[in-house]
N, C-alpha and C positions, 0 to 999 in steps of 0.2 A: 477332234482330227484336225491336224495342223497341215501347213503347206510343207512340212517335211516328207510327207507322202508324195510319191511321184505325180507329175502332171499329167492328166488324162485329157486328151482332146476328143471332143464329141462333134463328129463332121455331120451336118444336116443339110442335104441336098433338097431343094423344094422348087416347084413350079406351080404357079397358081394355087397356092395352098392356103388361102385365107380362112378356109373353113375350119381346118385343122392346126395350123401352125401354132397357135396360142397354146393348145392343150399340150402339143408335142414339147414345145419350149419349156413350159411350166413343169412338166414330168422331169426335164433335165435339171432345170433350176433347183428343184426341190429334192435333189439327191443328198444322201446323208455323207457324201464324200465331198471334202471341201476344195481340194486342189484341182480344179478342172477348167477347162476353156471351152466354150461353145462356138463353134464355127458354121455359120449359116451360109450356104452357097445358094444365092437367088438366081436361079437359071432364067433371067429376063421374063419374070412373072409380069402379067398385064392387069393383074388385080390389086389387093390391099395387102398382100403377102408382106413385101418389104416395109411398109409403115408399121403394120402389126409387129413384125419382128423387131424392129429398131425400138419400139415403144417398151416392149416387154423386156428386152435385153438391156437397154440403158438404165432401167431400174430394178434389175436383178441382183446386183452385188456380185456377180460373176464376171470373170474374165470372158470376153467375147470378141469375134470379128464377123463382119459381115463381107462377103465378096459378091459383087454384082456382075453378071454377064450382061454385056450389051445385046447379045443374041442368044436365043435359045439353043444350047448345044447337047443338052441330054444328060441323063443321070451319070454316065460314065464319065464324062469330062468334069461334070461338077464335083463328083467324089474325088477324082484326082487333083483337081485345084484345091479342094479343102486339105487333103493330104500334104501337098507341097506347101501350103501355108500354115500347117500346124506346128505347135511347139511342144506338144506333149511327148512323153517317153512311151506312152501307150495311147492307141487311138481306137476308136470304133464308130461305126456308121449308123446313124438312126435316120429312118426315113421320115420325111416331114409331115406324114399323117398318122405316125405311129406313136406308141407310148412305151416308158420304160418305168419299172417298179422303183421305189426309192432307195433300194439298195442294190440295184444292178451294178453301178460302178464299184462300189465298194467290195462286193462279193468277188466280181470277175478280176479286179485289180489284185485283191488278195491272192487269188489263185495263180495268176500269171506271175506275179512277182515273188511270192514266197517259193514257188517251185521252178524259177528262172526259165519260164517257157516263152515259146514264140507266140502262142495263142492260147486263150482260155475261151470257153463257150458255155451257154446256159440253154435251158429249155424255153418255150414259148407259149403264149396263149394267143389263139385266134379269136378276135372278137368281131362280130358281126353288126353293122349298123342296121340291118334290116329286121332285127329282133331275134335272130336265131341265138342259142345259148352258146356261151363261151366254150372252146374246145382247149383241151390242155394237152401239151406235148413235153412232159419233162424228160430229161435225158435219162435213158434206162439202158444199162449195158448189163450183160451177165458175167460182170466182173467186180472187182474191187472198186469201190465208189472213190478211192483215194488214188487209183491208177493214173499214170501219166502215159499218155500214148506218144508214139512217134508219128510223124506225118504219114508215113507208109501204111501203118496199122490203120489209122483213121480214114485214109483214102479208100482202103479196101472196103471198110465198113460203109462208108459214103456210097461206094459204087453198088454195093450189093442191097443199099437201101435199108440196112438194119437201123440206121437213124440218118436224118438229114437236117443238120443244123442250119437255121436261117442265117444268111450273112450278117444281118444285124444283131444276131445272138453272139457274135464273136468279136472278143477284144484282141488287138494285135499289138505286139512290140513294134514301135515304128522302124527302128533300126533294122529289124528282120525284113520288113518289107523294102526298105530302100537299098540294104546291100543285095537283095535279090533281084532287084528292078521290078518289084511287083506293083503294077498298076492296072486299073481298068482298061479295057480295050476302048479306046475313044470312038464314038460313033455307034458303039453296040448298044441296042435298046431292048433286046430280049435275051434272057438267061445270062445277062452280064454277070449278075452276082453269082451264078454257078460258075462261069468260066474264071473269075478271079478267085473264088474259093478254091477250086480244084487246083489252081497254080499254087496257092498258098500251103496247101496240104502237101503237094509234091516237093516243098522246099523245107517245111518245118521239121525240127528235131525234136521238139517236146511241146506236148500239148495237154493242157489240163481242162477240167470241166466242173460246172456246178450243176447239179440236177435239177434245181428249182426253175420254175417257169418265171423268168424275170423280164422278159421282152413281150410286149403286146403288139400283135400285128393286127391292124385294123384293116377290115374288109369293107370298103365303102358301099353302100347301099345301090349306088348308081352302077357299080361295076359287078354287083352280084357275088355271091359265094363261090371261090374257086372249088371248094370241096363238094359243093351241093348243086352247082349249075355250071360245069366246066364244059360248055360246049365249044365247038370250034369257033363260033361267033363271038362268044364271050372272050375267048383267047385273043382273037384278033383285035377286039375292042380295047381289051387292057393294053396291048402292045402299041395301038395307035395312040392311045391316051398318053402312054409312057413317053412317047417321042415328040409330043406337042410341046 
């Protein structure tokens, strides 16, 4: 695969992520898609996140940028700054403690590019650091697997919860976001991904999908499993953690 393929920008917001950032970046570096850039937005981490990211990226052979915030501004601002500094025709957001399969970019880029879509998306795997088995959430519709959805169609499906794609399972055409002034709400620390996702669905004309589970959403052991232990206290703990 050559640089004749469109450039894809991977935006990785991270705060105090020294435990996971190496694995996250290596999963991006090891993609079977060649023409990509990695943008790490270091949101004023107080640990070794920055030094680890710098060491890995400078030896990766990949295009990369590192954006450093002087003060912690939250994930919404970090993602917006990554988007504003991206050069790719397509972009997606990868959290700094998650993983992607080696064909994530190639499969989603193929879908969004060949079908001239605004968005493409895939299924996910939930992985639990406390030892619980992986859970798989492939994209399953009672329709043609090659169907191209309008934003309105997928929005209705999203609202009735037939399928809820994770934000990081979605690839976006950058010009689609810019032309419609679609950014994350600065300062929003809870459900900022849902707010952004719903805005994109309201504006999208064409959306394609890959049924495979290509994104690995890692549930940290300290935070507990959302699915198995989603108490009010756990929810508050997660949101407080995300704002620091």
